[in-house]
All heavy atoms as an XYZ file, in Angstrom:
709
protein
N     -27.984    -22.973    -84.022
C     -26.566    -22.693    -84.290
C     -25.667    -22.923    -83.116
O     -24.516    -23.290    -83.233
C     -26.414    -21.172    -84.806
C     -27.191    -20.851    -86.092
S     -26.778    -21.942    -87.407
C     -25.248    -21.249    -88.046
N     -26.247    -22.628    -81.892
C     -25.517    -22.861    -80.666
C     -25.072    -24.340    -80.504
O     -23.977    -24.672    -80.105
N     -26.039    -25.267    -80.789
C     -25.722    -26.640    -80.719
C     -24.660    -27.062    -81.759
O     -23.763    -27.863    -81.455
C     -26.967    -27.554    -80.935
C     -27.901    -27.479    -79.717
C     -29.091    -28.374    -79.928
C     -30.026    -28.389    -78.786
N     -31.123    -29.325    -78.971
N     -24.678    -26.482    -82.916
C     -23.694    -26.640    -83.928
C     -22.262    -26.285    -83.419
O     -21.354    -27.041    -83.482
C     -23.995    -25.931    -85.201
C     -22.903    -25.977    -86.308
C     -22.793    -27.389    -86.827
C     -23.290    -25.017    -87.405
N     -22.185    -25.113    -82.877
C     -20.901    -24.606    -82.367
C     -20.473    -25.505    -81.180
O     -19.266    -25.733    -81.013
C     -20.993    -23.194    -81.977
C     -21.091    -22.233    -83.120
C     -21.936    -21.170    -83.152
C     -20.292    -22.451    -84.301
C     -22.062    -20.319    -84.271
C     -20.384    -21.642    -85.342
C     -21.279    -20.551    -85.366
O     -21.324    -19.726    -86.482
N     -21.485    -25.940    -80.335
C     -21.076    -26.755    -79.220
C     -20.517    -28.117    -79.690
O     -19.601    -28.676    -79.031
N     -21.068    -28.587    -80.753
C     -20.554    -29.915    -81.233
C     -19.161    -29.846    -81.877
O     -18.514    -30.847    -82.155
C     -21.589    -30.464    -82.329
O     -21.574    -29.685    -83.459
N     -18.697    -28.564    -82.121
C     -17.376    -28.426    -82.705
C     -16.298    -28.431    -81.634
O     -15.082    -28.438    -82.026
C     -17.300    -27.047    -83.417
C     -18.214    -26.945    -84.693
C     -18.087    -25.558    -85.266
C     -17.833    -27.998    -85.681
N     -16.655    -28.499    -80.340
C     -15.610    -28.494    -79.260
C     -14.603    -29.637    -79.437
O     -13.410    -29.420    -79.347
C     -16.350    -28.490    -77.922
O     -17.184    -27.365    -77.871
C     -15.375    -28.329    -76.777
N     -15.135    -30.825    -79.523
C     -14.240    -31.989    -79.539
C     -13.325    -32.020    -80.779
O     -12.092    -32.232    -80.607
C     -15.000    -33.310    -79.441
C     -15.556    -33.519    -78.053
C     -16.280    -34.860    -77.946
C     -16.870    -34.975    -76.527
N     -17.657    -36.171    -76.323
N     -13.848    -31.764    -81.971
C     -12.912    -31.647    -83.089
C     -11.911    -30.502    -82.914
O     -10.761    -30.622    -83.308
C     -13.837    -31.426    -84.271
C     -15.180    -31.945    -83.848
C     -15.223    -31.758    -82.398
N     -12.363    -29.462    -82.409
C     -11.389    -28.245    -82.168
C     -10.331    -28.663    -81.216
O      -9.139    -28.300    -81.393
C     -12.212    -27.070    -81.685
N     -10.676    -29.413    -80.191
C      -9.627    -29.868    -79.224
C      -8.615    -30.819    -79.872
O      -7.423    -30.729    -79.682
C     -10.248    -30.543    -78.034
C     -10.998    -29.594    -77.179
C     -11.809    -30.249    -76.054
O     -12.028    -31.454    -76.076
N     -12.258    -29.451    -75.101
N      -9.117    -31.656    -80.778
C      -8.295    -32.589    -81.519
C      -7.312    -31.785    -82.427
O      -6.151    -32.082    -82.451
C      -9.113    -33.569    -82.351
C      -8.227    -34.562    -83.088
C      -7.931    -35.792    -82.548
C      -7.631    -34.476    -84.286
N      -7.094    -36.456    -83.503
C      -6.881    -35.622    -84.566
C      -7.601    -33.465    -85.295
C      -6.203    -35.859    -85.691
C      -6.874    -33.642    -86.457
C      -6.202    -34.845    -86.625
N      -7.828    -30.787    -83.123
C      -7.056    -29.963    -84.012
C      -5.948    -29.264    -83.172
O      -4.767    -29.212    -83.623
C      -7.893    -28.990    -84.774
C      -7.032    -27.876    -85.467
C      -8.780    -29.643    -85.756
N      -6.314    -28.703    -82.055
C      -5.320    -27.979    -81.228
C      -4.181    -28.966    -80.730
O      -3.014    -28.568    -80.719
C      -5.982    -27.343    -80.009
C      -5.065    -26.614    -79.133
C      -5.747    -25.786    -78.110
N      -4.929    -25.095    -77.220
C      -4.312    -23.923    -77.545
N      -4.603    -23.297    -78.636
N      -3.531    -23.341    -76.665
N      -4.560    -30.158    -80.433
C      -3.643    -31.164    -79.846
C      -2.695    -31.712    -80.998
O      -1.497    -31.928    -80.771
C      -4.406    -32.312    -79.193
C      -3.438    -33.300    -78.542
C      -4.284    -34.320    -77.835
C      -3.398    -35.398    -77.154
N      -4.121    -36.413    -76.448
N      -3.225    -31.835    -82.197
C      -2.445    -32.526    -83.240
C      -1.892    -31.709    -84.374
O      -1.279    -32.230    -85.306
C      -3.317    -33.664    -83.788
C      -3.590    -34.782    -82.809
N      -4.796    -34.738    -82.062
C      -2.923    -35.861    -82.449
C      -4.765    -35.827    -81.251
N      -3.652    -36.501    -81.488
N      -2.254    -30.380    -84.375
C      -1.795    -29.561    -85.482
C      -1.345    -28.160    -84.887
O      -1.574    -27.892    -83.755
C      -2.946    -29.283    -86.467
O      -3.889    -28.353    -85.833
C      -3.609    -30.470    -87.011
N      -0.510    -27.439    -85.661
C      -0.026    -26.132    -85.235
C      -1.170    -25.034    -85.399
O      -0.863    -23.838    -85.064
C       1.169    -25.868    -86.112
C       0.854    -26.634    -87.447
C       0.092    -27.824    -86.967
N      -2.310    -25.348    -85.969
C      -3.315    -24.351    -86.208
C      -3.822    -23.733    -84.915
O      -4.105    -24.403    -83.887
C      -4.546    -25.004    -86.971
C      -5.655    -24.033    -87.161
C      -5.656    -23.140    -88.236
C      -6.779    -24.007    -86.303
C      -6.701    -22.306    -88.425
C      -7.780    -23.147    -86.502
C      -7.823    -22.255    -87.590
N      -3.914    -22.374    -84.816
C      -4.406    -21.667    -83.738
C      -5.360    -20.623    -84.231
O      -5.010    -19.803    -85.120
C      -3.288    -21.000    -82.892
C      -2.323    -21.911    -82.275
C      -3.027    -22.809    -81.246
N      -2.125    -23.851    -80.696
C      -2.064    -25.063    -81.059
N      -2.768    -25.509    -82.062
N      -1.244    -26.004    -80.446
N      -6.589    -20.555    -83.641
C      -7.586    -19.674    -84.125
C      -7.283    -18.233    -83.946
O      -7.649    -17.378    -84.746
C      -8.959    -19.987    -83.427
C     -10.169    -19.388    -84.141
C      -8.946    -19.492    -81.960
C     -10.526    -20.090    -85.393
N      -6.425    -17.914    -82.983
C      -5.984    -16.505    -82.688
C      -5.184    -15.956    -83.873
O      -4.975    -14.728    -83.954
C      -5.299    -16.429    -81.392
C      -6.177    -16.671    -80.198
C      -5.474    -16.383    -78.905
N      -6.433    -16.647    -77.784
C      -6.153    -17.519    -76.872
N      -5.057    -18.152    -76.791
N      -7.044    -17.713    -75.902
N      -4.693    -16.789    -84.723
C      -3.846    -16.336    -85.809
C      -4.721    -15.742    -86.971
O      -4.183    -15.184    -87.927
C      -2.937    -17.453    -86.361
C      -1.984    -18.000    -85.358
C      -1.332    -19.302    -85.760
O      -1.803    -19.911    -86.659
N      -0.178    -19.703    -85.233
N      -6.001    -16.020    -86.868
C      -6.910    -15.592    -87.932
C      -7.783    -14.412    -87.522
O      -8.111    -14.306    -86.285
C      -7.795    -16.821    -88.349
C      -6.942    -17.944    -88.841
N      -6.408    -17.937    -90.143
C      -6.492    -19.010    -88.191
C      -5.670    -19.062    -90.246
N      -5.727    -19.719    -89.075
N      -8.190    -13.586    -88.471
C      -9.014    -12.487    -88.223
C     -10.406    -12.932    -87.889
O     -11.005    -13.677    -88.607
C      -9.086    -11.569    -89.492
C      -9.955    -10.409    -89.245
C      -7.721    -11.183    -89.825
N     -10.988    -12.521    -86.731
C     -12.310    -13.022    -86.288
C     -13.423    -12.838    -87.320
O     -14.314    -13.644    -87.461
C     -12.580    -12.291    -85.003
C     -11.256    -11.903    -84.480
C     -10.370    -11.636    -85.737
N     -13.395    -11.622    -87.968
C     -14.426    -11.347    -88.985
C     -14.491    -12.390    -90.118
O     -15.433    -12.585    -90.726
C     -14.353     -9.971    -89.490
O     -13.083     -9.740    -90.193
N     -13.329    -12.980    -90.413
C     -13.254    -14.012    -91.470
C     -13.689    -15.400    -90.967
O     -14.307    -16.186    -91.692
C     -11.858    -14.110    -92.073
C     -11.406    -12.864    -92.684
C      -9.903    -12.926    -93.114
O      -9.276    -13.927    -92.907
O      -9.447    -11.884    -93.685
N     -13.348    -15.688    -89.672
C     -13.649    -17.057    -89.143
C     -15.072    -17.108    -88.679
O     -15.755    -18.150    -88.905
C     -12.673    -17.313    -88.026
C     -12.996    -18.665    -87.350
C     -11.205    -17.330    -88.538
N     -15.595    -16.180    -87.949
C     -16.945    -16.298    -87.311
C     -18.067    -15.594    -88.064
O     -19.123    -15.425    -87.499
C     -16.796    -15.782    -85.883
C     -15.823    -16.487    -85.066
C     -14.650    -16.017    -84.578
C     -16.096    -17.771    -84.648
C     -13.810    -16.703    -83.792
C     -15.355    -18.547    -83.895
C     -14.071    -17.970    -83.437
N     -17.773    -15.144    -89.244
C     -18.870    -14.480    -90.045
C     -19.882    -15.526    -90.526
O     -19.542    -16.583    -90.953
C     -18.277    -13.835    -91.251
C     -19.236    -13.215    -92.157
N     -19.737    -11.944    -91.936
C     -19.841    -13.653    -93.271
C     -20.632    -11.619    -92.896
N     -20.655    -12.614    -93.690
N     -21.162    -15.229    -90.271
C     -22.238    -16.121    -90.674
C     -23.064    -15.361    -91.753
O     -23.644    -14.332    -91.438
C     -23.154    -16.555    -89.533
C     -22.335    -17.312    -88.522
C     -24.240    -17.427    -90.041
C     -23.089    -17.670    -87.251
N     -23.187    -15.879    -92.883
C     -23.965    -15.246    -94.012
C     -25.343    -15.323    -93.734
O     -25.854    -16.152    -93.048
C     -23.597    -15.945    -95.335
C     -22.148    -15.861    -95.711
N     -21.638    -14.799    -96.289
C     -21.152    -16.762    -95.575
C     -20.322    -14.949    -96.519
N     -20.006    -16.200    -96.110
N     -26.150    -14.402    -94.333
C     -27.556    -14.339    -94.231
C     -28.198    -15.595    -94.684
O     -29.186    -16.043    -94.037
N     -27.780    -16.213    -95.788
C     -28.412    -17.403    -96.227
C     -28.178    -18.573    -95.232
O     -29.048    -19.438    -95.131
C     -27.916    -17.789    -97.588
C     -26.489    -18.217    -97.736
C     -25.322    -17.445    -97.977
C     -25.928    -19.541    -97.436
N     -24.245    -18.220    -97.909
C     -24.500    -19.467    -97.600
C     -26.479    -20.723    -97.161
C     -23.682    -20.572    -97.459
C     -25.737    -21.869    -97.007
C     -24.354    -21.760    -97.062
N     -27.124    -18.500    -94.485
C     -26.845    -19.533    -93.476
C     -27.874    -19.360    -92.310
O     -28.403    -20.366    -91.760
C     -25.446    -19.479    -92.955
C     -24.417    -19.920    -93.988
C     -23.009    -19.603    -93.548
O     -22.762    -18.562    -93.117
N     -22.146    -20.570    -93.682
N     -28.113    -18.086    -91.970
C     -29.100    -17.886    -90.884
C     -30.530    -18.306    -91.364
O     -31.253    -18.864    -90.635
C     -29.132    -16.318    -90.591
C     -27.877    -15.963    -89.859
O     -27.307    -16.695    -89.177
N     -27.489    -14.739    -90.139
N     -30.823    -17.994    -92.637
C     -32.181    -18.413    -93.131
C     -32.291    -19.921    -93.147
O     -33.305    -20.448    -92.648
C     -32.296    -17.922    -94.616
O     -32.316    -16.474    -94.522
C     -33.553    -18.411    -95.244
N     -31.221    -20.633    -93.646
C     -31.327    -22.115    -93.602
C     -31.362    -22.639    -92.211
O     -32.215    -23.525    -91.929
C     -30.041    -22.629    -94.319
C     -29.984    -24.140    -94.437
C     -31.114    -24.715    -95.278
C     -28.615    -24.581    -95.106
N     -30.565    -22.112    -91.275
C     -30.643    -22.586    -89.926
C     -31.970    -22.429    -89.289
O     -32.495    -23.210    -88.616
N     -32.567    -21.235    -89.512
C     -33.892    -20.961    -88.985
C     -34.947    -21.848    -89.548
O     -35.748    -22.377    -88.821
C     -34.244    -19.479    -89.207
C     -35.519    -19.065    -88.553
C     -35.536    -18.739    -87.230
C     -36.696    -19.011    -89.270
C     -36.756    -18.324    -86.610
C     -37.895    -18.577    -88.683
C     -37.807    -18.306    -87.336
N     -34.955    -22.114    -90.887
C     -35.891    -22.966    -91.503
C     -35.691    -24.456    -91.088
O     -36.720    -25.180    -90.969
C     -35.791    -22.855    -92.978
C     -36.404    -21.560    -93.547
C     -36.356    -21.480    -95.002
C     -37.045    -20.214    -95.479
N     -37.151    -20.207    -96.988
N     -34.490    -24.840    -90.789
C     -34.221    -26.242    -90.360
C     -34.709    -26.514    -88.951
O     -34.817    -27.657    -88.549
C     -32.835    -26.631    -90.536
C     -32.402    -26.763    -92.016
C     -30.834    -27.014    -92.090
C     -33.103    -27.880    -92.671
N     -34.964    -25.434    -88.178
C     -35.482    -25.670    -86.778
C     -36.903    -26.249    -86.800
O     -37.217    -26.966    -85.803
C     -35.458    -24.434    -85.967
O     -36.316    -23.438    -86.636
C     -34.083    -23.840    -85.818
N     -37.618    -26.014    -87.873
C     -38.982    -26.592    -88.011
C     -39.357    -26.854    -89.467
O     -40.072    -26.115    -90.071
C     -40.003    -25.643    -87.355
C     -41.401    -26.255    -87.336
O     -41.511    -27.469    -87.463
O     -42.392    -25.509    -87.106
N     -38.751    -27.888    -90.046
C     -38.994    -28.112    -91.535
C     -40.392    -28.366    -91.819
O     -40.903    -27.999    -92.926
C     -38.038    -29.275    -91.827
C     -37.654    -29.904    -90.565
C     -37.817    -28.860    -89.515
N     -41.064    -29.154    -90.969
C     -42.513    -29.460    -91.277
C     -43.346    -28.151    -91.149
O     -44.183    -27.953    -92.039
C     -43.062    -30.494    -90.247
C     -42.166    -31.851    -90.318
C     -44.515    -30.789    -90.479
C     -42.204    -32.483    -91.663
N     -43.124    -27.357    -90.203
C     -43.787    -26.038    -90.086
C     -43.588    -25.175    -91.322
O     -44.447    -24.494    -91.749
N     -42.321    -25.255    -91.780
C     -41.966    -24.471    -92.978
C     -42.831    -24.924    -94.163
O     -43.276    -24.137    -94.961
C     -40.471    -24.602    -93.248
C     -40.026    -23.632    -94.297
O     -40.529    -22.502    -94.401
N     -39.008    -24.047    -95.037
N     -42.967    -26.193    -94.382
C     -43.802    -26.777    -95.417
C     -45.227    -26.430    -95.234
O     -45.997    -26.169    -96.248
C     -43.620    -28.305    -95.580
C     -42.236    -28.739    -96.075
C     -42.155    -30.270    -95.961
C     -41.983    -28.240    -97.482
N     -45.679    -26.450    -93.983
C     -47.112    -26.089    -93.683
C     -47.467    -24.682    -94.100
O     -48.528    -24.456    -94.560
C     -47.419    -26.292    -92.188
C     -47.535    -27.757    -91.802
C     -47.858    -27.839    -90.314
C     -47.981    -29.243    -89.846
N     -48.226    -29.393    -88.414
N     -46.473    -23.783    -93.989
C     -46.788    -22.391    -94.374
C     -47.060    -22.270    -95.863
O     -47.875    -21.480    -96.304
C     -45.647    -21.393    -93.953
O     -44.445    -21.817    -94.609
C     -45.479    -21.369    -92.472
N     -46.315    -23.030    -96.636
C     -46.544    -23.022    -98.097
C     -47.841    -23.700    -98.410
O     -48.536    -23.291    -99.387
C     -45.386    -23.705    -98.840
C     -44.178    -22.812    -98.811
C     -43.099    -23.175    -98.014
C     -44.097    -21.604    -99.525
C     -41.976    -22.380    -97.936
C     -42.952    -20.844    -99.479
C     -41.888    -21.172    -98.689
O     -40.851    -20.382    -98.589
N     -48.225    -24.737    -97.673
C     -49.529    -25.362    -97.906
C     -50.652    -24.440    -97.536
O     -51.664    -24.305    -98.271
C     -49.587    -26.633    -96.989
C     -50.917    -27.320    -97.119
C     -51.902    -27.377    -96.221
C     -51.452    -27.988    -98.331
N     -53.053    -28.101    -96.727
C     -52.684    -28.487    -97.996
C     -50.919    -28.206    -99.659
C     -53.509    -29.162    -98.955
C     -51.734    -28.932   -100.520
C     -52.987    -29.361   -100.175
N     -50.535    -23.656    -96.472
C     -51.466    -22.644    -96.117
C     -51.601    -21.577    -97.180
O     -52.711    -21.108    -97.544
C     -51.124    -22.001    -94.788
C     -51.337    -22.907    -93.605
C     -52.747    -23.271    -93.348
O     -53.635    -22.527    -93.584
N     -52.945    -24.600    -92.964
N     -50.465    -21.263    -97.804
C     -50.523    -20.246    -98.874
C     -51.351    -20.756   -100.078
O     -52.147    -20.068   -100.592
C     -49.099    -19.921    -99.367
C     -48.972    -18.947   -100.538
C     -49.536    -17.604   -100.205
C     -47.544    -18.840   -100.961
N     -51.079    -22.051   -100.437
C     -51.871    -22.602   -101.557
C     -53.363    -22.669   -101.260
O     -54.194    -22.413   -102.124
C     -51.337    -23.973   -101.844
C     -49.950    -24.068   -102.507
C     -49.539    -25.541   -102.597
C     -50.043    -23.455   -103.874
N     -53.701    -22.988    -99.967
C     -55.078    -23.011    -99.613
C     -55.769    -21.612    -99.570
O     -56.969    -21.558    -99.711
C     -55.253    -23.705    -98.253
C     -54.985    -25.153    -98.253
C     -54.948    -25.848    -96.917
C     -56.133    -25.407    -96.011
N     -56.102    -26.164    -94.771
N     -54.951    -20.524    -99.465
C     -55.505    -19.221    -99.224
C     -55.192    -18.296   -100.414
O     -55.105    -17.045   -100.212
C     -54.995    -18.606    -97.935
C     -55.631    -19.347    -96.775
O     -56.818    -19.134    -96.523
N     -54.803    -20.113    -96.107
N     -54.999    -18.806   -101.580
C     -54.657    -17.973   -102.714
C     -55.718    -16.956   -103.120
O     -55.455    -15.993   -103.776
C     -54.329    -18.855   -103.990
C     -52.962    -19.516   -103.923
C     -52.779    -20.467   -105.205
C     -51.820    -18.514   -103.836
N     -56.948    -17.202   -102.578
C     -58.029    -16.256   -102.909
C     -58.065    -15.126   -101.831
O     -58.950    -14.205   -101.961
C     -59.347    -16.988   -102.967
C     -59.710    -17.736   -101.713
O     -58.773    -17.995   -100.938
O     -60.836    -18.106   -101.493
N     -57.287    -15.252   -100.892
C     -57.349    -14.218    -99.712
C     -56.122    -13.198    -99.842
O     -55.030    -13.591    -99.456
C     -57.259    -14.937    -98.367
C     -57.394    -14.062    -97.217
O     -57.198    -12.827    -97.251
N     -57.766    -14.647    -96.129
N     -56.373    -12.040   -100.366
C     -55.308    -11.077   -100.634
C     -54.565    -10.744    -99.301
O     -53.347    -10.652    -99.369
C     -55.892     -9.843   -101.278
C     -54.832     -8.898   -101.551
C     -55.406     -7.624   -102.467
N     -54.479     -6.691   -102.754
C     -53.525     -6.745   -103.729
N     -53.521     -7.786   -104.500
N     -52.741     -5.721   -103.930
N     -55.274    -10.563    -98.267
C     -54.635    -10.145    -97.015
C     -53.726    -11.245    -96.477
O     -52.545    -10.989    -96.049
C     -55.706     -9.911    -95.981
C     -55.119     -9.345    -94.625
C     -56.193     -8.988    -93.653
O     -57.340     -8.694    -94.020
O     -55.904     -9.039    -92.392
N     -54.068    -12.507    -96.624
C     -53.190    -13.622    -96.235
C     -51.931    -13.653    -97.110
O     -50.843    -13.848    -96.544
C     -53.966    -15.006    -96.302
C     -53.163    -16.064    -95.886
C     -53.167    -16.559    -94.564
C     -52.321    -16.817    -96.747
C     -52.431    -17.569    -94.112
C     -51.540    -17.894    -96.376
C     -51.633    -18.315    -94.987
N     -52.106    -13.439    -98.370
C     -50.944    -13.470    -99.275
C     -50.015    -12.354    -98.976
O     -48.796    -12.582    -98.932
C     -51.458    -13.346   -100.766
C     -52.168    -14.627   -101.132
C     -50.271    -13.182   -101.741
C     -52.866    -14.595   -102.447
N     -50.516    -11.112    -98.663
C     -49.615    -10.015    -98.278
C     -48.845    -10.369    -96.987
O     -47.661    -10.105    -96.853
C     -50.434     -8.707    -98.208
C     -49.598     -7.620    -97.590
C     -50.973     -8.268    -99.501
N     -49.559    -10.864    -96.007
C     -48.934    -11.218    -94.745
C     -47.884    -12.331    -94.978
O     -46.761    -12.223    -94.407
C     -49.950    -11.718    -93.668
C     -50.859    -10.606    -93.255
O     -50.473     -9.452    -93.376
O     -51.908    -10.852    -92.647
N     -48.242    -13.299    -95.740
C     -47.230    -14.364    -96.041
C     -46.020    -13.831    -96.789
O     -44.893    -14.210    -96.435
C     -47.971    -15.451    -96.869
C     -47.013    -16.655    -97.103
N     -46.174    -16.714    -98.198
C     -46.866    -17.758    -96.457
C     -45.525    -17.846    -98.159
N     -45.954    -18.511    -97.096
N     -46.203    -12.960    -97.776
C     -45.106    -12.460    -98.496
C     -44.190    -11.569    -97.601
O     -42.986    -11.672    -97.721
C     -45.642    -11.568    -99.676
N     -44.774    -10.862    -96.682
C     -44.014     -9.998    -95.805
C     -43.162    -10.890    -94.866
O     -41.982    -10.672    -94.673
C     -45.010     -9.137    -94.896
O     -45.805     -8.320    -95.810
C     -44.222     -8.227    -93.981
N     -43.741    -11.837    -94.199
C     -42.994    -12.720    -93.260
C     -41.993    -13.570    -94.003
O     -40.866    -13.773    -93.626
C     -43.905    -13.601    -92.424
O     -44.662    -14.434    -93.213
N     -42.328    -14.028    -95.250
C     -41.380    -14.841    -96.054
C     -40.193    -14.006    -96.473
O     -39.067    -14.477    -96.485
C     -42.090    -15.392    -97.251
O     -43.027    -16.373    -96.915
N     -40.470    -12.711    -96.862
C     -39.331    -11.839    -97.251
C     -38.392    -11.679    -96.072
O     -37.169    -11.647    -96.294
C     -39.970    -10.525    -97.712
O     -38.841     -9.669    -98.068
N     -38.912    -11.525    -94.864
C     -38.007    -11.360    -93.690
C     -37.192    -12.563    -93.483
O     -36.025    -12.490    -93.282
C     -38.901    -11.037    -92.504
C     -38.033    -10.959    -91.236
C     -37.283     -9.894    -90.944
C     -38.089    -12.063    -90.352
C     -36.516     -9.881    -89.731
C     -37.306    -12.030    -89.183
C     -36.534    -10.900    -88.887
N     -37.774    -13.746    -93.537
C     -37.100    -15.020    -93.286
C     -36.104    -15.303    -94.359
O     -35.022    -15.719    -94.122
C     -38.093    -16.178    -93.108
C     -38.993    -15.963    -91.947
C     -37.362    -17.476    -93.064
C     -38.307    -15.960    -90.678
N     -36.517    -15.066    -95.645
C     -35.591    -15.300    -96.734
C     -34.453    -14.357    -96.910
O     -33.578    -14.677    -97.692
C     -36.453    -15.404    -98.070
C     -37.402    -16.654    -98.133
O     -37.096    -17.568    -97.345
O     -38.364    -16.623    -98.869
N     -34.564    -13.238    -96.314
C     -33.468    -12.242    -96.407
C     -32.900    -11.822    -95.101
O     -32.701    -10.636    -94.845
C     -34.027    -10.953    -97.169
C     -34.547    -11.268    -98.580
O     -33.818    -11.747    -99.351
N     -35.803    -11.054    -98.773
N     -32.535    -12.782    -94.293
C     -31.977    -12.564    -93.008
C     -30.590    -11.935    -93.159
O     -29.916    -12.130    -94.106
C     -31.912    -13.808    -92.201
C     -33.264    -14.365    -91.794
S     -33.179    -15.693    -90.669
C     -33.608    -14.843    -89.125
N     -30.297    -11.105    -92.177
C     -28.976    -10.410    -92.191
C     -27.834    -11.295    -91.864
O     -28.090    -12.281    -91.058
C     -29.052     -9.198    -91.225
C     -30.099     -8.080    -91.584
C     -30.045     -7.075    -90.533
C     -29.733     -7.517    -92.972
N     -26.661    -10.968    -92.259
C     -25.484    -11.734    -91.849
C     -25.054    -11.348    -90.425
O     -25.339    -10.169    -90.053
C     -24.372    -11.439    -92.831
N     -24.406    -12.206    -89.678
C     -23.828    -11.897    -88.415
C     -22.325    -11.617    -88.583
O     -21.665    -12.584    -89.034
C     -24.013    -12.973    -87.372
C     -25.485    -13.157    -86.983
C     -26.031    -14.452    -86.889
C     -26.295    -12.102    -86.683
C     -27.306    -14.614    -86.523
C     -27.628    -12.273    -86.325
C     -28.115    -13.606    -86.264
O     -29.460    -13.778    -85.860
N     -21.770    -10.440    -88.333
C     -20.398    -10.198    -88.510
C     -19.574    -10.993    -87.495
O     -20.074    -11.462    -86.459
C     -20.251     -8.675    -88.327
C     -21.443     -8.346    -87.435
C     -22.546     -9.341    -87.816
N     -18.293    -11.150    -87.723
C     -17.388    -11.917    -86.905
C     -17.273    -11.403    -85.499
O     -17.304    -10.393    -85.044
């Protein structure tokens, strides 16, 4: 997410130079709020191959109840990440 925000610097400078839009005119909680699903997606996109491998490991270990419980626990955490307020 840091690289994403860093890449917004040049477009933001262009907007400031060519438009009357100013970020300070907006409520921070509306502008900088990141939803939980965005955090989940961002986290999963950091290692898409690894993400697929975890599902492959799940398929290979469907007969191992302990593995399934551990996988479900970690998947639930990743799939239900909290939102970051503004």
